[in-house]
N, C-alpha and C positions, 0 to 999 in steps of 0.2 A: 888623741879624739876618734872613736873607734868613728867609721863612714860605713853611710848608707842607713836604712831605717828598717828596725830587730825589731816586733811586735810581739807579743805571746797572748791566742789567744785560745779557747777551744774549738772552734769551729771554721772552718773559709767552705766558703758559697761559694761556685762557680758560676757565675752566669743570673741574672733577675729578670729572668722573661718569670709563665706561670708556671715552672717547675719551682724555678729558683727563690722565688715567692716568699711560697709557702714552706720549703722547706726551711726555710731564716729563720721565719715567724714561728716555726716548731720548735727547734733549736733553744730561740731569746725568751717562747714564752715557758720552755721549761727548765730555763734557769741558768741557761751555758752563755759563755760570751762569743758573738757571735757577731762573722764578718760578712759583709755578700760583697760579691766583684761583678763589675759591671763594667763593658767598654762605651758604655754612656748611662748618665742616670735618668736624658730622656727614655731609654729605651728599656723601663723600667716596665713588667705589666702591658709591654707593649703587643698592638694584636696588627702584627703585620699582615695578615691574611682576614677574615670575617670578621665583619663587625658582632660577632653575634656568643654567649654562652648558654649550652647547652645542646639538646636535641636528641633522637632518636639514640638513647642508651646512653650518651654524654651527660645527661640532664640527671642523670642514678649518681653516674660520677661523682657529680657537681654536690648530689645531695647526701650523698655517704659522708667526701670529705666535709660537709658544713658539721657531717651528728659526729664528726672527731675531733674537733677542733677548727679547720680549715678556715679560711679566710674568703676563695674563691666565691660562694656563695653572698654572702655577705656584700662583699662590694658591687654585683651586678644588679642586688634588689637596692642598691645607692644610685646607680648608674642606668639604671637599664631604658630605653623611649621606647618598647613595645614587646611583650609579652603572653606566651600564647602554648597551651599545652599541643602535644601533639598527639597523634593515634586515640582521642578521645574517643571512634567509632571502635576500637577494639579493646581488646580484653584489659584490667589494672597493670600487668605482666609490661606491658610495653608504653604505659605513657609515660610521655615525658615530658619535661619542662622544657621552652627555647625562650628567650629571651635575648633582643636584639640591642646592644651597647654605646650612646656616646663613646664613641673608644679612647677620645679624648681624656675623657671626664673620669674612665675607668680605671687609664692609666694615673692617670694625679691624686687618684681618690687612695690609688695602692700605694704609692709612691709615701703620700700623705703616711696610711698606715703602718710603713717601716722605717719613715721618719721617726716615729714618734713612740716605738717598740723599743722598750726597754732592754739593756741588753745586746742591741743590736745595732750595727753600724754600716755603713753603705759607703763604698770607696770604689770612684771608678779608675780602674786602672784593670790593664789588661793581665792575669797571670799566663807566664809563660812556661811555666818549670814546676810539678807534684817533686816535695822532695820526700827521700824515703831512706831509708835506715833495713838490710836485712836481720830476718831474725834466724834465734837458732839452730841449726841444723834438728834439734829434738823438735820442732816445730813442724808437721809435718802436713797439715793443712796452704798456711800462708807461705808464700816465699819471703816478702818484706812489709815494712810497716808506714803507712803513714806520719810525717813529720812537720808535715808546712806545705807552705806553696812561695813561688820567687813572684814577684811581678815584673814588667817589661825595663822598669825604672831603676831594676834593683832590688826592692823593700821584701826583704824574709817577713812571712809569718810564720809562726811555729803554731801549731795546732793537736788537737788528739785527733781529729778527723775531720777531711774535706767531703764535699760535695759536688758532685761534676754537674751541672747543671748548661748546658752551655747551650742545646738548641740545637739550630740552624749555622751555628756563628762559625762555627774550626774548620779552617781554610773554604770558606764561602764564597763561589760565584756566583752572579746572577744574568741570566740568559734573556736576552731577549732579541730574536734570528739572532744573525752575523756580532751584534753590537755584545760582549762579555764585559761585569766591570768586575773585580775582586772585590766584590762586598758585601756584609749580612744583611740580611732584610732590612727593606725601608728606604737603603744606599748609607743605610751605620756601618762603621766598623768591623773589619771581620776581624777573626782569633786568628795568626797565620803561624803559632809559633807550639803551642802544645800538646799538638799533635806529635811533634820530635820526641817531646816528654813520654807520650803513650805508650808510642812505639818501647821505648827503652826498657820502658814497664813489664814489655811482654804482651800488650794490651792489644787485643785483634781489633783491626778499625775497617767498616766499610762505606761504600758513598752511596748514600740515596739521593732523591731531591723531589719537592714539592713545590708549587708555585699558583700563582695568586691571578686574580684577572683583574683588568684596566678598573682606574677610576675615574668618573664621569662629571664633569659639571654637571649638575642639576637642573640648571636653565635651560639646558641644552639639549633637552627630554622631553618628547610627547606625551605624556603620561595618558591622555584620553585613550591611545593604541592597546593599553596597558588594563589589565585586571588589577583591580584594587585590592590586596589581603590587612584585614585590618588585626587588631588585637585580641585579645577575650574580654570579655564584657567584665566578670571577675577574677582580677588578678590571683597568681595562686604566685606564694614569696617563693627565692630558695633555699634561704636558709630556716631553719627552724625555729632560732632566734626574732626574727625580722615580724613584726607584728603587721597580719594581713592589710588591716586597714589606714596603713601607714604607705603601701603601697598601691593604691588604688585614685594612679595619677589619667590625663590625655595622653593619649600612645598619639603615635605616628604614626602613617599609612607604610608599608609599603608594594612593592608593585610587581605582576606576574606578565612574563612574555615569552615569543618561543622564536627558537631559530628556521630558517624552511631552507630548501633545495638549493637559494641562491647562496644562505650562509656554507651551508658544503662546500658548494662547487668550488667557493672562493677557498675558504679550506684547504679542498684534497688537489687542487691545482696548483700550490703550494709547500706541499706538505717540505719538497728535497730544499726548504728555504727554513724549515724547525729543526733546534738543535737535535729534538726529540727525536725525527727522521734522519738529519744527513749524519747522527753517530760523535755531535760534537758530545753529546750531554750521556756522564759517565753514569751517574746516579738511578737507581732500581726509584719508579714512582710508587705511589699509593693508588692501590688498585679498586682502593673505593674511595675517591674523589678524582677521576681523570682529568686532565686537560681537554678542553672543547677539538683539540684534533685527534685525540686516543677515540673522545664519543663516536666523531664521526667515521675512522676508522673501524674500531669492534664494533660499532653498532648501526652498519653499512644501511642496515631495514628502517631504521629508523629513520621516519621524516622531516619529524623535527624535537626540538633538547628545549627543557624549559627554562629560561633565566631570572631568574630575579633580581628586582632595582630598589639596594635595601640603600636608608641613609648608613652615612659614618656616625652622622652626628647631629645636636641640632644648632652648632653654634658654623658650620661649615657644609658648602655646597657638593660636596663630595657624595656620589652614590655608588655603592659597592655593587659589580657586575658577578654575581653570584652566579656559579655554575657556567661559567667562561673564563676559566683559565686556560693562559695559552705563553706559549715562550716564541711566538712567529712575530716576524717584525715588523718594526711600528707601523706602515705602509699596508700592511696583509692586513695587520690588524682594526686599524679604521675603516678600509675598506670591509670587513666582514661584521663588525659591531654594527654598521650602517645598512647591513639587509638586514637588520634586528627590528620587527615594529616598535615605532615609537623612540628609535636611537637612530633615525636616518640623518640627523642635523647633532647626531653628539660628537662631545666636543672632551675628549682624553684629556685627565690632571694628570694620569697618571699610568707607564703604560702593563702593562698585563708582563710575569717576566717567570722565571723559573729558576727553583735557587738549587743549585748542589753540595751538599755540606758533608763533613767529617759523622761517622757515629759508630758506635759499640756494634758487636755481635753481643742480645743480652743475654747469651747463654752462661755468657765470662761472670754472672754474678748468681748469689744467692740471692733466695727470696725475699730476705731482706733490703736486696738492691748495695750489699756490700759486693766488692767483687773478691775474686776466689783467690785472686793470689795475690790484694795486698789487704792486710788490715788496717781496717781504720777507713778505707776510701770506698763512697758508696755512689749513686748517680742513678739519674732522674732525668726524665721527659725527655725529648724529642733525638736528645744523644741515645738514649738506650730503643734506639728504631722504632719508636713513635708516632704517630699523629695527630695532631690536635689540640685545643691547650687542654681543655678539660684531662685527655690522658696524662700531659706532665703535669699536672698540677694534681691530680691523685697520686703520680709517684711520689712528687715532689715532698710531700707531706707524710707521707708513710719513709721517706729516705731521713728527713731530718728525723723523724720520730725515735729510727733506729741508729739514727747516730751518736742520739742523744741518751740513748737511755745504753748502748754502747760506751762513752766514757760515763756511765753513773754506775754501770759497771752488773746493770741488770738485763734480764733474757729478752731480744726483742723481740717483735710485732709482726707476726705473720699470720694477715688473712686469707683462711682458705677458700675456694670457690665458692662451698656453702654459706659463705658468711655477708658476701657484697662484691659485686662488680669491680671492686679496686680488685678483690683476691682473683678473677678469673682472669684482668686487665694483667699484672704482673708475671701471676701464673705462667700464663701464654708467652709472655716476654719470656722468661728463663727455663720455659720445656721445649718449647717447638723452635722449631726452626724460621724464623723470620726472615724470607728475601725482599722485603719491603717491608716498608713502612706501613706500623699496625694499628688499624683503627679498631675503638670497641664496637660492639652491635650487639643487640638483645642479643641474638641466636648463638652468639658466644658461651649465653650464660648456661648452662644446663639445670638449674634451681629458682629461675628467673620468677618464678608467680610466688617461689619465697622473699627474692631481692627483688623488689618491689622498690618506685624510688616515693614512693608516702608513706613506707613503717623502715625510711633508714635510721632516723631518730633509734624506735625500740630497739633497730640490731647493732648499733656502733657508740651510740654515747657513753653506754658505761665503760668502752674499752679506751673514749677518751679524756674518759672521768680519770680512770685508773694511771691513763699516763699523763695527767696533768693539767690536759689544753681543755675541761672542760668543767669548768664550777661547778660549785655543789650546790646552788641554787638549780642551774640548768638541770642538772642531773638528779637533783628531783623532781623537777617539772613532768621529764620524762617516765620517773618509776612513780607519778600521780596519773598518767595519763594511761600507762599500760594497767595499772589498776582497776583504772574505770572504765576500762575495754572491757576485763574479766568481766567484773563484775555486769555491767550492764549486759553481755552476752549471757552469763548463768541468768538472769532475772529473765529476758527473752524469753532461754530454752524454760525455763520454770512457769512462764506462764501462761496459762490456755484457755482459747477462746473454743466455744461451741459451736455446733451447727445450725442455732438460731435464726431466727427472719432477718436478724437485724446487722448480722456479721454475713448472711449470704444476699442480702441487698449489697452489704458495702462490698464485698468482691466481685459482683456483675456488673458494680459501677468501675472496679477498677482494670473488668474486661479479665479475670480470672476465674478461673474454675471454683464451682462448691466446695463447702467442705458434709463428708458423709459421718465424721465424726470427729470428737476433738482436736484440733491441733496447737501445736506453740505459737509465739509469737515469731520467734526464728523460721521454722518451717515458713510462715508464710513469707518474713523477708528473703529466704532462699528461693522465691520463686522468681522468675525472672522480668515479669512486669509490674511487681513489688521491691521496697525498699523498707529502709528505716523510717524514711523520710514520710512515706505512703500512706503510713496506717496507724500515722498520729495520730487518729480521730477515733481510731477500735482500743489506745492505749493512753488512761489520759492520767495513770500516775507514774511517767516518765520522767526522768531529769531530765535541769534543764545540759546539754552538750555540747562542745565546741564542735564546725565542722569536722576537724581532723580528728574525732573521733570519731565520729559517728562513719567518717570514709570507712575509718579500719574495722564497724559495725559490720558496717554491709559487705564488705570485703571477705569479714572474715566469716559469713557466717551464709554466702552465697557460692562462694569456692570451698566450701570444708572440704568434702573429697577429697578434689584435687588437692588441696594443701596437705590434708593427711598423708597420701601418696607421696609427694614430692618429700614430707619428712622422713619416709619412711626407706626413702633414695641415699638422700642423705645419711642415713644413719650407716648404708653399704659404705659408701662413699669415708665418711669417719673411719671406718676400721683399718681401711689403705693408709691413710693419712696418719696415724696412729703407729706403725707400723716403721717407726723411724731407722736411719740409715746412718751410720757413722759415712763423715768425710774423704776418712782415708782410706776405704776398703779398697783392695786391690779388684777390679773384675775380673783382670785377666787371670785370675788362681780359680774363678767358677767355671771350670772344666765344659760344665753340660749347657750353657748361655750361647748360642748361636754368634759367631764373630758381628755381624752388624749390633746384634745386641751391644756386644761387648764394648765396642766403640763408641756406641753415642754416650753408653753409661760412663763410660770414662769420661768421656767429652761433658757431658752434664753436671755432672754429680748429685744426682737428686739428692733432697733430703729427707724423705721418703718413699716407701713403695707406690702409693696413691700417686707423687710426682712420678715415681720409673713408668708409670704403666701409659700417661699418659706422653711419653716420649714415643715422636715417631721411628720406627721402628722395631721396635720393641714390643715383641707379642705377647699375648696371655701366655702362650705354653712359656716364654722367659721369664713373664713374671715367679710363674708359678717354680721354677729353677729358681729364682733368687727367694722367691721365702723360704724352701726347705735347704737354702745355703744359712740364711738366716736366722734360721732357726736352731742349724747343726751349734753357729757362732756362739748362739745364746747357750746352749744348755753345756759346751765347752766352759762358757766362762763359770757356768751356775756350776760344774763340778771342781772348777780351781777357787773355787771361793770356799765350796767346803772342805 
C-alpha cells in the first residue's frame, strides 16, 4: 500500500491572504485545478491591521483589480460600513475611494466565494518544501522548474505552477516590548519551515517588519472629546459590476483625536524599552506607515499626531486606533493611549505589536512575477516586499493570471507604467532596490492623469476579457460606455451656442464670463466654473446618460490639454518599452558600459530598454551604449539570416 497522500493539480497557491485569494480565484476561473493552502481557514482574507480597503492610490489598485476580474472590490461592496471618496478638493487624478470594512464579515464573505468557486480546493496545511527538478543545460534562463509542494504532514501535491503568497507568516515573530511570541499576525501559527526550502533554491531573503495599533473596548472611549467623521452622502461602489443603488446604506461613524506632548513624553521616556530602538528588531519597517515611536523621534517638532478611532465591525465593540501602531511594552502602551483625549479611561482588548517576517528581494522576479531562476514559480503580496492589502491583492491577481497563461502555453500579461497603477507597483518592485516595505502612492505614477480610478474599466476591462476573467456581457457594457462617451463628446464639440442675450444671461447667472463669438458646448464645459450638469438648461436635446458617463465627459473636456500632453509622453515611453532585451544577454561583454551599470543590469536582467533605464545606477549614457549594442546584435542577426 502506498503511504502518504499524493495528488496532482495544476496550481498550488501558498497562503490565503489578500494576494492568495486573488491568485487562486484567477487560476480557478481560468479553468485550472487549483489548491490554496493556509495555516488556518480562519485566516482567509484576514485583516490583521487596519479594517479598511482603499485609500489614496490604493483605491486605484482596487478599481483596476476589479476591472481585470478580481474579487476585492466586489467583496468590500458587500461588507463595508462606511465609505468616503478622498481628495475630492483636488483634481480627479488623485481622487481615491476608501471604505471601512466589517472585518469579520469581509473575511467570511471572501471565504464563501472561495469555497463555492469551481476548480478550487481549500486546504488547511503548512507547506514546508517546494519540489523542483533541474532543467537541461541548454536552457540559459532558468536553473530549475517547479513540480509541486510538500506539506508538514508529508502530503505531496504535484503542480505545474506554484504561487507564493505567504504574507507576513514566514518565520514570523510578534514583539510587544520585552515580550516576543513566535507567531504570525493575530496570534495565528507562523510558517517556520518553507524558508529553508527557498534558500536551497538560491532565493535571496530579507527581514521586514510592520506593526499594528491596539484595539480598544469601545465602551471605554469618550467620543464627546473627539471629532466625528462621517461617510459620503452618496456612496460610490468599488466594483464596476455593483449597482450604485445597492450600496446606499446607513453608515457608522469614525472619530478623530490627537496625541499631545504628554503622549510624546511617555514615548520618549520609554524608547529604551521599544524593541525597535533597543535593537531587538532586525527587520526594516515601512517608511510611510511608521509606528508612533518613529513619528515622535523623526518628527520631533510636531506637537501632535492624528489618531483615528475606527470600528472593527457592526457586531463587536472593538475599535481600531489608527495612527498609533507600536511595539512598546503593554504598561507603556496603556499609559500612552490614556493621554489621548477621549481615551483617558480606555481598556485595551488587544495590545499593539510589531511583526517581523521573511520576504524576498523582488528583483529576483520578472515583471510577470515569476522567479528568474525557477520556471513556474511565482510570487505575490507582502512576501515580495510590499505593504498593504491592496498592493498584495493586485500582485496576487497578476501572478494568478500569469501562472495560468504559463500552464496554457500563452503569452503572459505585463501591465506597463502607462497602463495601470498595478503596472507601476510591479515595475517598481522588480526594477528598483526596495530596502523597506513598498507602499503605493499617487506620486509614484508618472501618468496619473491617465490612470485615474474612475476610468479603470475603460483602460483594463478588455485585458480581463481576453484572459477569461470578464464575461462577454461585462465587456459589452464597457464597450457601450466608451462609445457613448465618444459620441456625446463629439456632439458637444459640434453644437455651438451664439453670443445672444439668453446665453449671456445664463453665463452671468453661473458667474462665468460672457461670449464675444459663438462657442461650442464642449468649450463651455471646459471652464472651471461650469460642467456638463451645469449647462443642462441651454442643451435641451441631450441624451439621458449615467453618472459614470457624465463624469468621464467632464474630465475629458476639462483636462483635454493635459491629457493630450501626457499621451505624447506615453508615446515616447512606449518606444523604449518596445525595445526588448533577451534574458540571456551578457552585460559584461558590453565594453563601454560603466562597471556599476554592468553589475546592476546583470543583477536585474531587465526585459526592455525602458525597464533598464529605470534601474538605479544605470545612467542615460549607459542606455545609449546599450541601444548601440542591441542595434549591433540585431544587424548581425539579420546578416546571418540573409
